[in-house]
N, C-alpha and C positions, 0 to 999 in steps of 0.2 A: 865113493868111500864114505861110510857112515862113521861118525865120531860122536861119542857121548862124553860130556865133561861135567863132573860133579863139583859142587862148591858149597861152602857154608859149614864145613866141619871145623872142629876145634876143641878147646878145653872148656868145660862147663861144670859148675858145682851141682851136686845132687839137688834135685828139685827145680833146677833151671830149665831153660828152653833153648832150642836151636832150630833153625829152618834150613834144610838142605834143598839145593836146586840142582837140576840136571838138564842141561841144554844139549839138544841134538843138532847136528849139522850134516849135510850131505843128502843124498837121495834116499828117501824112505817111501816105499810104495803105498802101503796101507797098514796102519797100526792095529794089531789085534789086542794087545794089552801092554801096559806100562807098569813098572813096579820097582820096589826097592828091596834089596837083600842086604844081609850083614854077616860078617864073620868075626866072632870074638876070638881072642887069643886062645889057642889050643882047642878050638871047637870048629865043627864044620859050618859051612855057609848055610844060612837059613832065610826063608822068606819072611819079610816084614809086612809088606802091604802091596796091593795091586789096584789098578784103576783102569777101567775100560774107556774107550772113546766117548761113550754116552754118559760117563760119570759114575758108573757102578763101582763100588769099592769092596775090598776084602782085607782083613787084618789078622795078623797072628794074635793068638790069645794073650801073649805076653805084652803086647803094646796096645791092645784094644782100650779105648777110652783115653789114651794119652797121646797117641800119634794120629795125625790126619794127613792123608795123601790127597793131592789135587793135581790138576794139569791144565795146560793151555795148548789145545790142539792145533791152533793156528801157528804157534811158534814151536811146536813139538818140544815142550818143556814139562817136566814133572817135578813136583815139590813134595817135601816131607816135613811137616811141622811137628816137632817133637817137644812135648811138654812133660813136666813132672819127671824129669830124667832120673834114672837110677844108675848105680855103679854097674849093674848088670847090662846096661845098654851100651857100654863101652865096646866098640867094634869098628871095623872098617865097613862103611856103607857103600854099596854098589847100586848104580842105576841100571835097569834092564828094560829093553824094548823088544817086543816080538811082533813080527809082521805077518799079515795074511798071505801075501804073495811072496814066493821064493823062500818060504820057511826061514825067514830072517830071525836072528837072535843076536842082539847087540848088547855089549856091556861097556860101562865106563871103567876107569882105572881105580876108582874108589876114593872116598874121603874119610879121614879118620875122625871119629868122635870119641873123646875121652871124658868120662864123667868122674870127677874126683874133687875132693876138697883140699 
């Protein structure tokens, strides 16, 4: 049974920074891509960033230049460094891992990020 646990969320002032972590446990065959999604109040879930096992990354336009995604393949852990946070970044952030074999698609339960003064 695969389990993803996010941590690092909380309350931060506009312009501040937070670093989210997602640790995976259980049996994962082969990772295709890891990423972060978020869902703001009253809005649908959206993709924030992805990272491949070789380190290639993609970002949503709204976070480009402010957020950085990274990973530790050995520990199956993915991070999201968030800088210059805006009120619009307030959302529940979800970790996601997709696998090559077995068409795996795993989600964490989410961690809340609130940007407010």
